[in-house]
DRENDO-1510 file (C-alpha; in Angstrom, 1 decimal, always signed):
<recs>
REC; n; res; u; v; w
REC; 1; MET; -68.3; -112.4; -85.9 .
REC; 2; TYR; -65.9; -115.3; -85.7 .
REC; 3; THR; -62.8; -112.9; -84.8 .
REC; 4; ASP; -64.6; -111.5; -81.6 .
REC; 5; VAL; -63.4; -114.4; -79.5 .
REC; 6; GLU; -65.0; -113.2; -76.3 .
REC; 7; ARG; -68.3; -112.8; -77.9 .
REC; 8; CYS; -68.2; -116.2; -79.4 .
REC; 9; VAL; -67.1; -117.7; -76.1 .
REC; 10; ARG; -70.1; -116.2; -74.4 .
REC; 11; ALA; -72.4; -117.5; -77.1 .
REC; 12; VAL; -71.0; -121.1; -76.7 .
REC; 13; ARG; -71.2; -121.0; -73.0 .
REC; 14; SER; -74.6; -119.8; -73.0 .
REC; 15; LYS; -75.7; -122.3; -75.9 .
REC; 16; ASP; -77.2; -119.5; -77.7 .
REC; 17; ALA; -79.0; -120.9; -80.9 .
REC; 18; ARG; -79.3; -117.4; -82.4 .
REC; 19; PHE; -75.7; -117.7; -83.4 .
REC; 20; ASP; -76.0; -121.1; -85.1 .
REC; 21; GLY; -74.6; -120.5; -88.7 .
REC; 22; TRP; -72.9; -117.4; -88.0 .
REC; 23; PHE; -69.8; -119.0; -86.7 .
REC; 24; PHE; -68.5; -122.7; -85.9 .
REC; 25; THR; -66.6; -123.6; -82.7 .
REC; 26; ALA; -63.6; -126.1; -83.4 .
REC; 27; VAL; -62.3; -128.0; -80.3 .
REC; 28; LEU; -58.5; -128.3; -80.5 .
REC; 29; THR; -58.5; -131.2; -78.2 .
REC; 30; THR; -61.1; -133.5; -79.9 .
REC; 31; ARG; -60.5; -132.1; -83.4 .
REC; 32; ILE; -64.4; -131.8; -83.5 .
REC; 33; TYR; -66.4; -128.6; -84.8 .
REC; 34; CYS; -69.8; -127.8; -83.4 .
REC; 35; ARG; -72.7; -125.0; -83.7 .
REC; 36; PRO; -72.5; -122.6; -80.7 .
REC; 37; SER; -75.7; -124.1; -79.1 .
REC; 38; CYS; -74.2; -127.7; -79.0 .
REC; 39; PRO; -75.6; -129.4; -76.0 .
REC; 40; VAL; -72.4; -130.9; -74.8 .
REC; 41; VAL; -70.3; -129.2; -71.9 .
REC; 42; PRO; -68.5; -126.4; -73.5 .
REC; 43; PRO; -64.7; -126.7; -73.8 .
REC; 44; LYS; -62.3; -124.6; -72.0 .
REC; 45; PRO; -61.8; -121.1; -74.0 .
REC; 46; GLU; -58.2; -121.9; -74.5 .
REC; 47; ASN; -59.2; -125.2; -76.4 .
REC; 48; MET; -61.6; -123.3; -78.8 .
REC; 49; THR; -61.0; -121.7; -82.1 .
REC; 50; PHE; -63.6; -120.2; -84.3 .
REC; 51; TYR; -64.3; -120.4; -88.0 .
REC; 52; PRO; -66.8; -118.5; -90.2 .
REC; 53; SER; -67.8; -121.6; -92.4 .
REC; 54; ALA; -68.2; -125.4; -91.9 .
REC; 55; ALA; -66.0; -125.7; -95.0 .
REC; 56; ALA; -63.1; -123.8; -93.1 .
REC; 57; CYS; -63.5; -126.3; -90.2 .
REC; 58; GLN; -63.3; -129.2; -92.5 .
REC; 59; GLN; -60.3; -127.9; -94.4 .
REC; 60; ALA; -58.5; -127.4; -91.1 .
REC; 61; GLY; -59.0; -131.0; -90.3 .
REC; 62; PHE; -61.9; -130.8; -87.9 .
REC; 63; ARG; -64.8; -133.5; -88.0 .
REC; 64; ALA; -68.5; -132.5; -87.8 .
REC; 65; CYS; -70.1; -133.2; -84.1 .
REC; 66; LYS; -72.4; -136.1; -84.1 .
REC; 67; ARG; -74.6; -134.4; -81.3 .
REC; 68; CYS; -75.3; -130.9; -82.7 .
REC; 69; ARG; -74.8; -131.7; -86.5 .
REC; 70; PRO; -73.3; -128.3; -87.4 .
REC; 71; ASP; -73.7; -128.9; -91.2 .
REC; 72; THR; -77.5; -128.7; -90.6 .
REC; 73; SER; -77.4; -125.3; -89.0 .
REC; 74; PRO; -79.2; -122.3; -90.5 .
REC; 75; GLY; -77.1; -120.4; -93.2 .
REC; 76; SER; -75.4; -117.2; -92.2 .
REC; 77; PRO; -77.6; -114.1; -92.6 .
REC; 78; GLU; -74.7; -112.4; -93.9 .
REC; 79; TRP; -75.2; -113.6; -97.4 .
REC; 80; ASP; -78.7; -112.3; -97.6 .
REC; 81; GLN; -77.9; -108.9; -96.3 .
REC; 82; ARG; -75.2; -108.0; -98.8 .
REC; 83; ALA; -74.8; -107.7; -102.6 .
REC; 84; ASP; -70.9; -107.6; -102.6 .
REC; 85; LEU; -68.7; -110.2; -104.3 .
REC; 86; VAL; -68.6; -112.5; -101.3 .
REC; 87; ALA; -72.2; -112.5; -100.7 .
REC; 88; ARG; -73.2; -113.1; -104.3 .
REC; 89; ALA; -70.5; -115.9; -104.6 .
REC; 90; MET; -72.1; -117.7; -101.4 .
REC; 91; ARG; -75.4; -117.5; -102.9 .
REC; 92; LEU; -74.2; -119.0; -106.1 .
REC; 93; VAL; -72.4; -121.8; -104.3 .
REC; 94; GLY; -75.6; -122.6; -102.6 .
REC; 95; ASP; -77.4; -122.6; -105.9 .
REC; 96; GLY; -74.9; -125.4; -107.1 .
REC; 97; VAL; -73.0; -123.5; -109.8 .
REC; 98; VAL; -69.5; -124.6; -108.7 .
REC; 99; ASP; -70.7; -128.2; -109.2 .
REC; 100; ARG; -72.3; -127.4; -112.5 .
REC; 101; GLU; -69.8; -124.8; -114.1 .
REC; 102; GLY; -66.8; -125.0; -112.0 .
REC; 103; VAL; -64.8; -122.2; -110.3 .
REC; 104; PRO; -64.3; -120.5; -113.7 .
REC; 105; GLY; -68.0; -120.5; -114.4 .
REC; 106; LEU; -68.5; -119.0; -110.8 .
REC; 107; ALA; -66.1; -116.3; -111.5 .
REC; 108; ARG; -67.6; -115.5; -114.9 .
REC; 109; ARG; -71.0; -115.1; -113.5 .
REC; 110; LEU; -69.5; -112.6; -110.9 .
REC; 111; GLY; -67.5; -110.7; -113.4 .
REC; 112; TYR; -64.2; -111.3; -111.6 .
REC; 113; SER; -61.2; -113.5; -112.3 .
REC; 114; THR; -61.0; -116.9; -110.7 .
REC; 115; ARG; -57.9; -115.7; -108.6 .
REC; 116; GLN; -59.8; -112.6; -107.4 .
REC; 117; VAL; -62.9; -114.7; -106.3 .
REC; 118; GLU; -60.7; -117.4; -104.5 .
REC; 119; ARG; -58.8; -114.8; -102.6 .
REC; 120; GLN; -61.9; -112.9; -101.4 .
REC; 121; LEU; -63.6; -116.0; -100.3 .
REC; 122; LEU; -60.3; -117.4; -98.6 .
REC; 123; ALA; -60.0; -114.0; -96.8 .
REC; 124; GLU; -63.5; -113.9; -95.4 .
REC; 125; LEU; -64.4; -117.6; -95.1 .
REC; 126; GLY; -61.3; -119.3; -94.6 .
REC; 127; ALA; -62.2; -121.7; -97.5 .
REC; 128; GLY; -62.2; -121.3; -101.4 .
REC; 129; PRO; -65.1; -122.1; -103.5 .
REC; 130; LEU; -64.0; -125.8; -104.1 .
REC; 131; ALA; -63.9; -126.4; -100.4 .
REC; 132; LEU; -67.3; -124.6; -99.9 .
REC; 133; ALA; -68.9; -126.8; -102.8 .
REC; 134; ARG; -67.2; -129.9; -101.2 .
REC; 135; ALA; -68.9; -129.0; -98.0 .
REC; 136; GLN; -72.2; -128.7; -99.7 .
REC; 137; ARG; -71.9; -132.2; -101.3 .
REC; 138; ALA; -71.0; -133.8; -98.0 .
REC; 139; GLN; -74.2; -132.4; -96.4 .
REC; 140; THR; -76.3; -133.5; -99.4 .
REC; 141; ALA; -74.7; -136.9; -99.3 .
REC; 142; ARG; -75.7; -137.2; -95.6 .
REC; 143; LEU; -79.3; -136.3; -96.3 .
REC; 144; LEU; -79.7; -138.8; -99.1 .
REC; 145; VAL; -78.0; -141.5; -97.0 .
REC; 146; GLU; -80.2; -140.7; -94.0 .
REC; 147; THR; -83.5; -140.2; -95.8 .
REC; 148; THR; -83.6; -142.5; -98.7 .
REC; 149; ALA; -82.8; -146.2; -99.5 .
REC; 150; LEU; -80.9; -145.5; -102.6 .
REC; 151; PRO; -77.7; -147.4; -103.2 .
REC; 152; MET; -74.5; -145.7; -102.1 .
REC; 153; ALA; -73.2; -145.3; -105.7 .
REC; 154; GLU; -76.4; -143.7; -106.7 .
REC; 155; ILE; -76.1; -141.1; -103.7 .
REC; 156; ALA; -72.5; -140.4; -104.6 .
REC; 157; PHE; -73.4; -139.4; -108.2 .
REC; 158; ALA; -76.6; -137.4; -107.0 .
REC; 159; ALA; -74.5; -135.5; -104.6 .
REC; 160; GLY; -72.0; -134.5; -107.1 .
REC; 161; PHE; -68.9; -136.7; -106.4 .
REC; 162; ALA; -66.7; -137.8; -109.1 .
REC; 163; SER; -66.4; -141.3; -107.7 .
REC; 164; VAL; -67.6; -143.6; -105.1 .
REC; 165; ARG; -64.2; -143.7; -103.4 .
REC; 166; THR; -64.2; -139.7; -103.2 .
REC; 167; PHE; -67.7; -139.9; -101.6 .
REC; 168; ASN; -66.7; -142.6; -99.1 .
REC; 169; ASP; -63.5; -140.7; -98.1 .
REC; 170; THR; -65.4; -137.3; -97.8 .
REC; 171; VAL; -68.2; -138.7; -95.7 .
REC; 172; ARG; -65.7; -140.5; -93.4 .
REC; 173; GLU; -63.5; -137.3; -93.2 .
REC; 174; VAL; -66.3; -134.9; -92.3 .
REC; 175; PHE; -68.5; -137.1; -90.2 .
REC; 176; ALA; -66.2; -139.6; -88.8 .
REC; 177; LEU; -68.5; -142.4; -89.9 .
REC; 178; SER; -69.0; -144.3; -93.1 .
REC; 179; PRO; -71.9; -143.9; -95.3 .
REC; 180; SER; -73.2; -147.3; -94.0 .
REC; 181; GLU; -72.8; -146.3; -90.4 .
REC; 182; LEU; -74.7; -142.9; -91.1 .
REC; 183; ARG; -77.5; -144.9; -92.4 .
REC; 184; ASP; -77.6; -147.3; -89.7 .
REC; 185; ARG; -77.7; -144.5; -87.1 .
REC; 186; ALA; -80.5; -142.7; -89.0 .
REC; 187; THR; -82.4; -146.0; -89.2 .
REC; 188; ARG; -82.3; -146.5; -85.5 .
REC; 189; SER; -83.2; -143.0; -84.8 .
REC; 190; ALA; -86.2; -143.2; -87.3 .
REC; 191; ARG; -87.4; -146.5; -85.5 .
REC; 192; GLN; -87.5; -144.7; -82.2 .
REC; 193; ARG; -89.5; -141.8; -83.6 .
REC; 194; SER; -91.8; -144.2; -85.6 .
REC; 195; ASP; -90.8; -142.3; -88.9 .
REC; 196; SER; -90.8; -144.0; -92.1 .
REC; 197; PRO; -88.0; -142.5; -94.0 .
REC; 198; GLY; -87.1; -143.3; -97.6 .
REC; 199; ALA; -90.7; -143.3; -99.1 .
REC; 200; SER; -90.6; -144.0; -102.8 .
REC; 201; GLY; -89.4; -140.8; -104.7 .
REC; 202; VAL; -90.1; -138.5; -101.8 .
REC; 203; LEU; -87.5; -137.0; -99.5 .
REC; 204; SER; -88.7; -135.5; -96.3 .
REC; 205; LEU; -86.5; -132.9; -94.5 .
REC; 206; ARG; -86.5; -130.5; -91.8 .
REC; 207; LEU; -85.5; -127.0; -92.7 .
REC; 208; PRO; -84.0; -125.1; -89.6 .
REC; 209; PHE; -84.6; -121.5; -88.8 .
REC; 210; ARG; -83.7; -119.0; -86.2 .
REC; 211; ALA; -86.4; -118.2; -83.8 .
REC; 212; PRO; -88.8; -116.5; -83.7 .
REC; 213; LEU; -90.4; -117.2; -86.9 .
REC; 214; ASN; -94.0; -115.8; -87.5 .
REC; 215; PRO; -95.5; -118.0; -90.4 .
REC; 216; ASP; -98.7; -115.9; -90.8 .
REC; 217; ASN; -97.5; -113.3; -93.4 .
REC; 218; LEU; -94.9; -115.7; -94.9 .
REC; 219; PHE; -97.2; -118.6; -95.8 .
REC; 220; GLY; -100.4; -116.4; -96.1 .
REC; 221; HIS; -98.7; -114.1; -98.8 .
REC; 222; LEU; -97.6; -117.3; -100.6 .
REC; 223; ALA; -101.0; -118.9; -100.5 .
REC; 224; ALA; -103.0; -115.8; -101.2 .
REC; 225; THR; -101.0; -115.1; -104.3 .
REC; 226; ALA; -100.7; -118.7; -105.6 .
REC; 227; VAL; -101.2; -119.3; -109.3 .
REC; 228; PRO; -103.3; -122.3; -109.9 .
REC; 229; GLY; -101.5; -125.1; -111.3 .
REC; 230; VAL; -98.1; -123.9; -110.1 .
REC; 231; GLU; -98.8; -123.4; -106.5 .
REC; 232; GLU; -101.6; -124.5; -104.0 .
REC; 233; TRP; -102.2; -124.6; -100.2 .
REC; 234; ARG; -103.4; -128.2; -99.4 .
REC; 235; ASP; -103.5; -130.1; -95.9 .
REC; 236; GLY; -101.6; -127.2; -94.0 .
REC; 237; ALA; -98.7; -127.0; -96.6 .
REC; 238; TYR; -97.8; -124.6; -99.2 .
REC; 239; ARG; -97.0; -126.6; -102.4 .
REC; 240; ARG; -95.4; -125.6; -105.5 .
REC; 241; THR; -93.6; -126.8; -108.7 .
REC; 242; LEU; -89.9; -126.1; -109.2 .
REC; 243; ARG; -87.9; -125.7; -112.3 .
REC; 244; LEU; -84.3; -127.0; -111.6 .
REC; 245; PRO; -81.1; -127.1; -113.4 .
REC; 246; TYR; -81.3; -131.0; -114.1 .
REC; 247; GLY; -85.0; -131.4; -114.1 .
REC; 248; HIS; -88.1; -130.4; -112.1 .
REC; 249; GLY; -89.5; -130.9; -108.7 .
REC; 250; ILE; -92.5; -130.6; -106.4 .
REC; 251; VAL; -92.1; -129.2; -102.7 .
REC; 252; GLY; -94.5; -129.0; -99.8 .
REC; 253; LEU; -93.4; -126.9; -97.0 .
REC; 254; THR; -95.4; -127.1; -93.7 .
REC; 255; PRO; -94.8; -124.6; -90.7 .
REC; 256; GLU; -93.9; -126.4; -87.5 .
REC; 257; PRO; -93.0; -124.7; -84.2 .
REC; 258; ASP; -89.3; -125.4; -84.5 .
REC; 259; HIS; -88.5; -126.1; -88.1 .
REC; 260; ILE; -90.3; -126.1; -91.6 .
REC; 261; GLY; -91.3; -129.5; -92.9 .
REC; 262; CYS; -90.1; -130.1; -96.4 .
REC; 263; ARG; -91.4; -132.8; -98.6 .
REC; 264; LEU; -89.5; -132.9; -102.0 .
REC; 265; THR; -90.1; -134.9; -105.2 .
REC; 266; LEU; -87.5; -134.5; -107.6 .
REC; 267; SER; -87.0; -135.8; -111.2 .
REC; 268; ASP; -83.3; -135.8; -110.7 .
REC; 269; LEU; -81.6; -136.2; -107.3 .
REC; 270; ARG; -78.6; -134.0; -108.4 .
REC; 271; ASP; -81.0; -131.0; -107.9 .
REC; 272; LEU; -81.4; -131.7; -104.1 .
REC; 273; PRO; -79.0; -129.0; -102.8 .
REC; 274; VAL; -80.3; -126.5; -105.3 .
REC; 275; ALA; -84.0; -127.3; -104.3 .
REC; 276; ILE; -83.2; -126.9; -100.6 .
REC; 277; SER; -81.4; -123.7; -101.1 .
REC; 278; ARG; -84.2; -122.2; -103.2 .
REC; 279; CYS; -86.8; -123.2; -100.6 .
REC; 280; ARG; -84.7; -121.7; -97.8 .
REC; 281; ARG; -84.5; -118.4; -99.8 .
REC; 282; MET; -88.2; -118.3; -100.6 .
REC; 283; LEU; -89.0; -118.6; -96.9 .
REC; 284; ASP; -86.2; -116.3; -95.8 .
REC; 285; LEU; -85.1; -118.8; -93.3 .
REC; 286; ASP; -81.5; -117.6; -92.9 .
REC; 287; ALA; -82.7; -114.2; -91.5 .
REC; 288; ASP; -81.6; -113.1; -88.2 .
REC; 289; PRO; -85.0; -112.0; -86.6 .
REC; 290; VAL; -83.6; -110.8; -83.4 .
REC; 291; ALA; -81.3; -108.2; -85.3 .
REC; 292; VAL; -84.1; -107.1; -87.6 .
REC; 293; ASP; -86.7; -106.8; -84.8 .
REC; 294; GLU; -84.4; -104.9; -82.2 .
REC; 295; GLN; -83.7; -102.4; -84.9 .
REC; 296; LEU; -87.5; -101.8; -85.8 .
REC; 297; ARG; -88.4; -101.6; -82.1 .
REC; 298; THR; -86.4; -98.6; -81.8 .
REC; 299; ASP; -89.3; -96.8; -83.6 .
REC; 300; PRO; -92.1; -96.1; -81.2 .
REC; 301; VAL; -94.7; -96.6; -84.0 .
REC; 302; LEU; -93.3; -100.0; -85.0 .
REC; 303; ALA; -92.6; -101.4; -81.7 .
REC; 304; PRO; -96.1; -102.5; -80.9 .
REC; 305; LEU; -96.4; -104.2; -84.2 .
REC; 306; VAL; -93.2; -106.0; -83.6 .
REC; 307; ASP; -94.2; -107.1; -80.0 .
REC; 308; LYS; -97.4; -108.4; -81.1 .
REC; 309; ALA; -96.0; -110.7; -83.8 .
REC; 310; PRO; -92.2; -111.0; -83.9 .
REC; 311; GLY; -90.2; -112.8; -86.3 .
REC; 312; ARG; -91.9; -111.8; -89.6 .
REC; 313; ARG; -90.0; -112.9; -92.8 .
REC; 314; VAL; -89.9; -111.5; -96.2 .
REC; 315; PRO; -91.7; -114.0; -98.6 .
REC; 316; ARG; -89.4; -114.3; -101.6 .
REC; 317; THR; -89.3; -116.7; -104.6 .
REC; 318; VAL; -87.6; -119.7; -106.0 .
REC; 319; ASP; -87.5; -118.3; -109.5 .
REC; 320; GLU; -86.5; -114.5; -110.0 .
REC; 321; ALA; -87.6; -114.3; -113.6 .
REC; 322; GLU; -90.9; -115.8; -112.8 .
REC; 323; PHE; -91.5; -113.3; -110.0 .
REC; 324; ALA; -90.6; -110.4; -112.3 .
REC; 325; VAL; -93.2; -111.5; -114.8 .
REC; 326; ARG; -95.8; -111.8; -112.1 .
REC; 327; ALA; -95.1; -108.4; -110.8 .
REC; 328; VAL; -95.9; -107.0; -114.3 .
REC; 329; LEU; -99.1; -109.1; -114.4 .
REC; 330; GLY; -99.9; -107.5; -110.9 .
REC; 331; GLN; -99.4; -103.8; -111.9 .
REC; 332; GLN; -102.7; -101.9; -111.0 .
REC; 333; VAL; -105.0; -105.0; -110.6 .
REC; 334; SER; -106.1; -106.9; -107.8 .
REC; 335; THR; -104.4; -110.1; -106.3 .
REC; 336; ALA; -107.2; -112.2; -107.8 .
REC; 337; ALA; -106.8; -110.6; -111.3 .
REC; 338; ALA; -103.1; -111.1; -111.2 .
REC; 339; ARG; -103.6; -114.8; -110.3 .
REC; 340; THR; -106.0; -115.2; -113.2 .
REC; 341; HIS; -103.7; -113.6; -115.8 .
REC; 342; ALA; -100.8; -115.7; -114.6 .
REC; 343; ALA; -103.0; -119.0; -114.5 .
REC; 344; ARG; -104.0; -118.4; -118.2 .
REC; 345; LEU; -100.3; -118.2; -119.3 .
REC; 346; VAL; -99.4; -121.3; -117.2 .
REC; 347; THR; -102.3; -123.4; -118.9 .
REC; 348; ALA; -101.2; -122.1; -122.4 .
REC; 349; HIS; -97.5; -122.2; -122.2 .
REC; 350; GLY; -96.4; -123.9; -119.0 .
REC; 351; GLU; -94.7; -127.4; -119.1 .
REC; 352; PRO; -97.0; -130.1; -117.7 .
REC; 353; VAL; -95.9; -132.1; -114.7 .
REC; 354; ASP; -97.3; -135.1; -112.7 .
REC; 355; ASP; -98.5; -134.5; -109.2 .
REC; 356; PRO; -100.0; -137.6; -107.7 .
REC; 357; GLU; -100.2; -136.1; -104.2 .
REC; 358; GLY; -102.2; -133.0; -105.1 .
REC; 359; GLY; -103.5; -130.5; -107.8 .
REC; 360; LEU; -100.2; -129.0; -109.4 .
REC; 361; THR; -100.1; -129.4; -113.1 .
REC; 362; HIS; -97.5; -127.2; -114.7 .
REC; 363; LEU; -94.1; -125.5; -114.3 .
REC; 364; PHE; -94.4; -121.6; -114.7 .
REC; 365; PRO; -93.6; -120.7; -118.2 .
REC; 366; SER; -89.8; -120.0; -119.0 .
REC; 367; PRO; -88.8; -116.5; -120.4 .
REC; 368; GLU; -88.1; -118.4; -123.8 .
REC; 369; ALA; -91.5; -119.8; -124.0 .
REC; 370; LEU; -93.2; -116.3; -123.0 .
REC; 371; ALA; -91.0; -114.4; -125.4 .
REC; 372; ALA; -92.8; -116.5; -128.2 .
REC; 373; VAL; -96.3; -115.6; -127.2 .
REC; 374; ASP; -98.5; -113.4; -129.6 .
REC; 375; PRO; -98.9; -110.2; -127.7 .
REC; 376; GLU; -102.4; -109.8; -129.1 .
REC; 377; THR; -103.6; -113.0; -127.1 .
REC; 378; LEU; -102.6; -111.2; -123.9 .
REC; 379; ALA; -105.7; -109.8; -122.1 .
REC; 380; MET; -104.0; -106.7; -120.7 .
REC; 381; PRO; -103.9; -103.1; -121.8 .
REC; 382; ARG; -101.6; -102.3; -124.8 .
REC; 383; THR; -99.0; -100.4; -122.6 .
REC; 384; ARG; -98.7; -103.3; -120.2 .
REC; 385; ARG; -98.4; -105.7; -123.1 .
REC; 386; THR; -95.4; -103.7; -124.2 .
REC; 387; THR; -94.0; -103.9; -120.7 .
REC; 388; PHE; -94.6; -107.6; -120.6 .
REC; 389; THR; -93.0; -108.4; -124.0 .
REC; 390; THR; -90.1; -106.2; -123.5 .
REC; 391; LEU; -89.3; -107.9; -120.1 .
REC; 392; VAL; -89.7; -111.5; -121.3 .
REC; 393; ARG; -87.5; -110.9; -124.4 .
REC; 394; GLN; -84.8; -109.3; -122.4 .
REC; 395; LEU; -84.9; -112.2; -120.1 .
REC; 396; ALA; -84.9; -114.7; -122.9 .
REC; 397; ASP; -82.0; -113.1; -124.6 .
REC; 398; GLY; -80.1; -112.6; -121.6 .
REC; 399; GLU; -79.9; -108.9; -121.9 .
REC; 400; LEU; -81.6; -108.7; -118.4 .
REC; 401; HIS; -80.2; -111.2; -115.7 .
REC; 402; LEU; -82.2; -111.8; -112.6 .
REC; 403; GLY; -80.6; -114.2; -110.2 .
REC; 404; VAL; -79.0; -114.8; -106.8 .
REC; 405; ASP; -75.7; -113.1; -108.2 .
REC; 406; SER; -77.6; -110.1; -109.4 .
REC; 407; ASP; -76.0; -106.6; -108.2 .
REC; 408; TRP; -78.9; -105.1; -106.6 .
REC; 409; ALA; -78.1; -101.6; -107.7 .
REC; 410; GLU; -77.1; -102.2; -111.1 .
REC; 411; THR; -80.3; -104.4; -111.7 .
REC; 412; ARG; -82.5; -101.7; -110.3 .
REC; 413; VAL; -81.1; -99.2; -112.7 .
REC; 414; ARG; -81.5; -101.8; -115.6 .
REC; 415; LEU; -85.2; -102.4; -114.6 .
REC; 416; LEU; -86.1; -98.7; -114.3 .
REC; 417; ALA; -84.9; -98.3; -118.0 .
REC; 418; LEU; -87.6; -100.8; -119.2 .
REC; 419; PRO; -91.0; -99.3; -120.4 .
REC; 420; GLY; -93.7; -99.4; -117.7 .
REC; 421; PHE; -91.3; -100.2; -114.9 .
REC; 422; GLY; -91.9; -97.7; -112.1 .
REC; 423; PRO; -90.5; -97.5; -108.5 .
REC; 424; TRP; -93.3; -99.8; -107.1 .
REC; 425; THR; -92.5; -102.6; -109.7 .
REC; 426; VAL; -88.7; -102.2; -109.2 .
REC; 427; ASP; -88.9; -102.3; -105.3 .
REC; 428; VAL; -91.1; -105.4; -105.2 .
REC; 429; ILE; -88.7; -107.1; -107.6 .
REC; 430; ALA; -85.8; -106.1; -105.4 .
REC; 431; MET; -87.5; -107.1; -102.2 .
REC; 432; ARG; -88.9; -110.4; -103.2 .
REC; 433; ALA; -86.9; -111.7; -106.1 .
REC; 434; LEU; -83.4; -110.2; -105.7 .
REC; 435; GLY; -83.7; -110.4; -101.8 .
REC; 436; ASP; -82.7; -106.9; -100.8 .
REC; 437; PRO; -83.6; -106.6; -97.1 .
REC; 438; ASP; -83.6; -102.7; -97.4 .
REC; 439; ALA; -86.1; -102.6; -100.3 .
REC; 440; PHE; -89.0; -100.2; -99.6 .
REC; 441; LEU; -92.4; -99.6; -101.2 .
REC; 442; PRO; -93.6; -96.2; -100.1 .
REC; 443; SER; -96.1; -95.9; -103.0 .
REC; 444; ASP; -97.8; -99.1; -102.3 .
REC; 445; LEU; -101.5; -98.6; -101.4 .
REC; 446; GLY; -101.5; -100.9; -98.6 .
REC; 447; ILE; -98.3; -99.2; -97.1 .
REC; 448; ARG; -99.8; -95.9; -97.4 .
REC; 449; ARG; -103.0; -96.9; -95.9 .
REC; 450; ALA; -101.1; -98.4; -93.0 .
REC; 451; ALA; -99.0; -95.3; -92.6 .
REC; 452; LYS; -102.0; -93.0; -92.4 .
REC; 453; GLU; -103.7; -95.3; -89.8 .
REC; 454; LEU; -100.6; -95.3; -87.6 .
REC; 455; GLY; -99.9; -91.7; -87.9 .
REC; 456; LEU; -96.9; -91.8; -90.2 .
REC; 457; PRO; -96.4; -89.7; -93.2 .
REC; 458; SER; -98.5; -91.0; -96.1 .
REC; 459; THR; -96.7; -89.3; -99.1 .
REC; 460; PRO; -93.9; -91.4; -100.7 .
REC; 461; ALA; -91.3; -88.7; -100.1 .
REC; 462; ALA; -92.2; -88.1; -96.6 .
REC; 463; LEU; -92.6; -91.7; -95.7 .
REC; 464; THR; -89.2; -92.5; -97.2 .
REC; 465; ALA; -87.6; -90.0; -95.0 .
REC; 466; ARG; -89.3; -91.3; -91.9 .
REC; 467; ALA; -88.2; -94.8; -92.8 .
REC; 468; ALA; -84.5; -94.0; -92.9 .
REC; 469; ALA; -84.3; -95.2; -89.3 .
REC; 470; TRP; -85.6; -98.4; -90.3 .
REC; 471; ARG; -82.7; -99.3; -92.4 .
REC; 472; PRO; -81.1; -101.7; -93.3 .
REC; 473; TRP; -84.3; -103.6; -92.7 .
REC; 474; ARG; -87.1; -101.7; -94.5 .
REC; 475; ALA; -88.3; -104.8; -96.3 .
REC; 476; TYR; -89.1; -106.3; -93.0 .
REC; 477; ALA; -90.8; -103.0; -91.9 .
REC; 478; VAL; -93.0; -103.5; -94.9 .
REC; 479; GLN; -94.2; -106.7; -93.6 .
REC; 480; TYR; -95.2; -105.3; -90.4 .
REC; 481; LEU; -97.0; -102.5; -92.0 .
REC; 482; TRP; -98.8; -104.7; -94.3 .
REC; 483; ALA; -99.8; -106.8; -91.5 .
REC; 484; THR; -102.2; -103.9; -90.0 .
REC; 485; ASP; -104.6; -104.8; -92.9 .
REC; 486; SER; -107.1; -107.6; -93.1 .
REC; 487; HIS; -105.8; -108.9; -96.6 .
REC; 488; PRO; -105.6; -112.7; -96.6 .
REC; 489; ILE; -101.8; -112.3; -97.3 .
REC; 490; ASN; -101.3; -111.7; -93.5 .
REC; 491; PHE; -103.1; -114.7; -92.2 .
REC; 492; LEU; -102.0; -118.5; -92.4 .
REC; 493; PRO; -104.7; -120.4; -94.4 .
REC; 494; VAL; -106.9; -122.7; -92.6 .
</recs>
């Protein structure tokens, strides 16, 4: 979008928050870059230039605006709508792969050469993988400076900087303030709000999103399907354990009118950007609900459902392998039975964690742990045991990879080749684990029941043909169709 200058200027002049994260406005006279909704008086059009990423702005020598804080914008919805090289690379950068494995590791995961990856990212984003990772490190550093009382040297290490000097230089360059000045500003602001940031071991953050956001099905689904010990709904928040690259964490997510409250406890602060990225992905916070709902409203059957409760998101996952296992456990059984099966596995094979603030007890078992389980101890039909053991063995051995970098089409083919994997299981994994916004479940009982009630075709083939007009947002149409039922997944817990 950033190449459409007239459209960008209109968005900036109207301070349209819908476009935050889609592009960034760099002001040539001040050398500052902003989000489109920045509250300051818009500059003259001839003094504006537009970039597709904060990293591109920083690389061009612009500093982040202190008023609108563009580095805290919602992410671009582009990267969750596509499964091409650039989109997969952006999801991996958000998951911290460049910091952990370098650009060669990023390229290896994508199956391309380093040069090809760098060229593609530069062409579309105006910045290469190192610049994108540097921008993410700067944002992580700012969060830690403003929300903790940690020494600056510890923050530099946790944010992924090689030295304190590089950390200091980057913060000054990006934010036009030293780390100490950033902390002083945050402390003054917290006093004005009567906040108490920096509680021991806990990070309190705000996760932005594009309005509208309907939390009912999003948090309702997560709470209704929560696996005891791994997930819970407590005091108005969805809480769960997280398996992370350097350790583990516990997150509490609370829906608020203009943001999602995020309370994080991490065993290793280096996992902060990854934990935030995975929570945003689970809650589908980078979606463009206006574009989705406008498309679905063109169908006269869906229009009343959208108008009644706009902004539905697709509840996803923080761990793709975990979700695939749970999808198999949920085949042809009730939600309660699926939770019971999963809870038994968690108690027997999950890694214990300490949760002083609630009732979480374990991480969900890893594929390696589940691959060592004796199939005869599994309380499920023999055919499903075969499905389960084949899946976890392939995940543990690396024969099957499920991650943010997965190619959606290729992964579907590989899943369908597994014993016991039919269209429903593959599509629910595509929708909620892989993040395909166009995944569709025409054979799902709830969808067929909703279709019949609304006068839509109820057979899978006919409904699929009818749903062609909903593309590329059929996964969101599924949420609106599910919402016609009185199942607990459609209601925010009380």
